[in-house]
C-alpha positions as CSV (number, residue, x, y, z in Angstrom):
1,X,0.0,0.1,-0.1
2,X,1.2,3.5,-0.8
3,X,-0.6,6.4,1.0
4,X,0.6,10.1,1.1
5,X,-1.0,13.3,2.1
6,X,-0.2,16.6,0.6
7,X,-1.0,20.5,0.6
8,X,-3.4,22.0,-1.9
9,X,-1.1,23.7,-5.0
10,X,-3.5,26.0,-6.9
11,X,-4.7,24.7,-10.1
12,X,-3.9,20.9,-9.2
13,X,-6.2,17.9,-8.5
14,X,-3.9,16.6,-6.0
15,X,0.0,15.0,-6.3
16,X,1.2,14.6,-10.1
17,X,2.1,10.9,-10.3
18,X,1.9,8.2,-7.6
19,X,3.0,8.6,-3.9
20,X,6.1,6.4,-4.6
21,X,7.4,7.8,-7.9
22,X,5.8,10.2,-10.9
23,X,6.1,8.9,-14.6
24,X,9.9,10.3,-14.8
25,X,11.2,7.6,-11.9
26,X,11.2,10.4,-9.5
27,X,9.4,11.6,-6.5
28,X,6.0,12.7,-6.9
29,X,5.4,16.3,-8.0
30,X,2.6,18.7,-6.3
31,X,3.1,17.2,-2.9
32,X,3.8,19.8,-0.4
33,X,3.3,20.3,3.1
34,X,-0.4,19.3,4.3
35,X,-0.4,22.2,7.3
36,X,-3.4,24.4,7.1
37,X,-4.3,28.0,8.2
38,X,-7.9,28.3,8.9
39,X,-9.2,32.0,8.9
40,X,-9.1,35.4,6.7
41,X,-7.5,38.8,7.1
42,X,-4.0,39.5,8.4
43,X,-3.3,37.5,10.7
44,X,-5.6,35.0,9.5
45,X,-8.5,34.8,12.0
46,X,-11.6,33.1,12.5
47,X,-14.9,35.2,13.2
48,X,-18.4,35.3,13.1
49,X,-18.3,37.0,9.3
50,X,-17.6,34.1,7.4
51,X,-16.8,30.4,7.4
52,X,-13.2,29.8,6.5
53,X,-12.0,26.7,4.4
54,X,-8.4,25.3,3.3
55,X,-7.9,21.8,1.6
56,X,-5.4,19.1,1.3
57,X,-5.2,16.0,-0.6
58,X,-4.8,12.3,-0.3
59,X,-3.6,9.7,-2.6
60,X,-4.2,6.1,-1.8
61,X,-3.2,2.8,-3.7
62,X,-3.1,-0.8,-2.5
63,X,-3.1,-4.4,-3.8
64,X,-5.0,-5.6,-0.4
65,X,-8.0,-7.8,-1.8
66,X,-10.6,-6.1,-0.1
67,X,-9.1,-2.6,-0.4
68,X,-8.4,-0.1,2.3
69,X,-10.5,2.0,5.0
70,X,-8.8,5.8,5.8
71,X,-9.8,6.9,8.9
72,X,-9.0,10.4,10.7
73,X,-8.0,10.8,14.2
74,X,-8.3,14.2,15.9
75,X,-5.6,14.4,18.9
76,X,-6.6,17.2,20.7
77,X,-6.8,16.6,24.4
78,X,-9.9,16.5,26.4
79,X,-11.8,14.5,23.8
80,X,-12.1,17.8,21.6
81,X,-13.3,16.9,18.0
82,X,-12.9,20.5,17.2
83,X,-10.6,23.0,17.6
84,X,-8.8,23.6,20.8
85,X,-7.9,26.8,22.4
86,X,-4.4,27.2,23.8
87,X,-4.8,27.4,27.9
88,X,-8.6,26.3,27.5
89,X,-10.1,23.7,29.8
90,X,-12.6,23.0,27.2
91,X,-13.8,22.7,23.3
92,X,-14.7,26.2,22.3
93,X,-15.1,25.3,18.5
94,X,-16.9,22.0,18.6
95,X,-16.5,19.1,15.8
96,X,-19.3,19.5,13.5
97,X,-20.9,16.1,14.7
98,X,-21.6,12.7,13.4
99,X,-24.6,14.0,10.7
100,X,-23.5,16.3,7.8
101,X,-24.4,19.8,8.6
102,X,-24.5,23.3,6.9
103,X,-22.0,25.6,8.5
104,X,-23.3,29.2,8.8
105,X,-21.8,32.3,9.8
106,X,-21.8,32.9,13.7
107,X,-21.4,28.9,14.0
108,X,-18.3,27.8,16.2
109,X,-17.7,24.8,14.7
110,X,-15.0,22.8,12.8
111,X,-15.7,20.0,10.0
112,X,-14.4,18.2,6.9
113,X,-16.2,17.4,3.6
114,X,-14.2,15.0,0.9
115,X,-15.0,16.1,-3.2
116,X,-15.4,13.3,-5.9
117,X,-12.2,11.3,-6.4
118,X,-10.3,11.8,-9.2
119,X,-7.2,10.1,-11.5
120,X,-3.7,10.7,-10.6
121,X,-2.5,12.9,-13.5
122,X,1.0,11.5,-15.4
123,X,0.9,8.3,-12.7
124,X,2.9,5.3,-13.6
125,X,0.2,2.8,-13.8
126,X,-3.2,3.6,-15.3
127,X,-5.4,4.7,-12.2
128,X,-8.2,2.0,-11.1
129,X,-10.8,1.8,-8.8
130,X,-12.9,3.7,-6.7
131,X,-12.9,6.0,-3.7
132,X,-16.0,6.3,-1.8
133,X,-16.5,9.1,1.2
134,X,-18.0,7.9,4.0
135,X,-21.0,10.0,5.8
136,X,-20.7,12.6,7.4
137,X,-17.7,13.5,5.3
138,X,-19.3,13.0,2.0
139,X,-20.5,16.5,1.5
140,X,-24.3,15.7,2.2
141,X,-25.5,18.6,-0.1
142,X,-22.1,19.6,-1.4
143,X,-21.4,22.0,0.8
144,X,-22.1,20.1,4.5
145,X,-19.4,19.2,6.9
146,X,-19.0,16.8,9.4
147,X,-16.7,15.6,12.6
148,X,-18.0,12.7,14.2
149,X,-16.8,11.9,18.1
150,X,-15.1,8.6,17.2
151,X,-12.4,11.2,15.6
152,X,-10.9,11.5,19.6
153,X,-10.9,7.6,19.8
154,X,-8.0,5.2,19.8
155,X,-8.6,4.3,15.9
156,X,-10.2,7.6,14.5
157,X,-13.5,7.9,12.5
158,X,-13.3,6.3,9.1
159,X,-13.6,9.2,6.4
160,X,-13.6,7.0,3.0
161,X,-12.7,3.9,1.5
162,X,-12.1,2.2,-1.7
163,X,-15.3,0.5,-2.3
164,X,-13.9,-3.0,-1.0
165,X,-11.6,-3.4,-3.9
166,X,-7.9,-2.6,-4.5
167,X,-6.8,0.6,-6.0
168,X,-4.3,2.5,-7.6
169,X,-3.3,6.3,-8.2
170,X,-6.4,7.8,-7.0
171,X,-6.6,11.3,-5.4
172,X,-9.3,12.6,-3.1
173,X,-9.8,16.5,-1.8
174,X,-10.2,17.1,2.0
175,X,-11.8,20.4,2.8
176,X,-11.8,21.6,6.4
177,X,-13.8,24.4,7.4
178,X,-14.4,26.5,10.5
179,X,-16.2,29.3,12.2
180,X,-16.5,31.4,15.4
181,X,-19.4,33.0,17.1
182,X,-19.3,36.1,18.4
183,X,-18.9,34.9,21.9
184,X,-16.0,32.6,21.3
185,X,-13.0,33.7,23.3
186,X,-10.2,34.8,21.3
187,X,-6.9,32.5,21.1
188,X,-5.0,30.5,19.2
189,X,-6.7,27.7,18.1
190,X,-4.9,24.1,16.7
191,X,-6.2,20.5,15.9
192,X,-3.5,17.8,15.0
193,X,-5.1,15.5,12.7
194,X,-4.1,12.2,11.5
195,X,-4.9,10.3,8.7
196,X,-4.6,6.7,9.1
197,X,-4.9,3.9,6.1
198,X,-5.7,0.3,6.5
199,X,-5.7,-2.5,4.1
200,X,-8.6,-5.0,4.7
201,X,-8.2,-8.6,3.5
């Protein structure tokens, strides 16, 4: 299995070439640091006037006979599935929850939605297989977000799978969104999110 996560390079559809090598035998291109900053203005900040978004990409290939499942784990303290403020004792920007919901200006929420999967351009092998986003991360009506409480559990919360079959060189976009309410305390909010790919046999 190969699995990688990349930042969003403007004008791309995720990593070009497979996670291991590109069509020229080198490292895949358009792979960047997946760290994101949510907010607007200078410096970037969340407030009640907007829902801010930023994206990463994931790519997966596996020959596991029943494909793979990718789960997301939020490592915040205090079982906070949302964004945790430095020095806080509670989760002041909550996770979106286990049902896909629309974020409105003024909602103090954090969530994820997935796009439709696409082929990795210029991959060495012909892209094959299907990525299926799992609710509540499947976007609902296309603009909804989810962040189930299981993301703080030991194994995280499944966000997509390969439809119980092998897959090669498929990319999917992960869009994170967040907002604040007028009473959300000022401060620095963080989440460290890990993605875990597990083959199924």
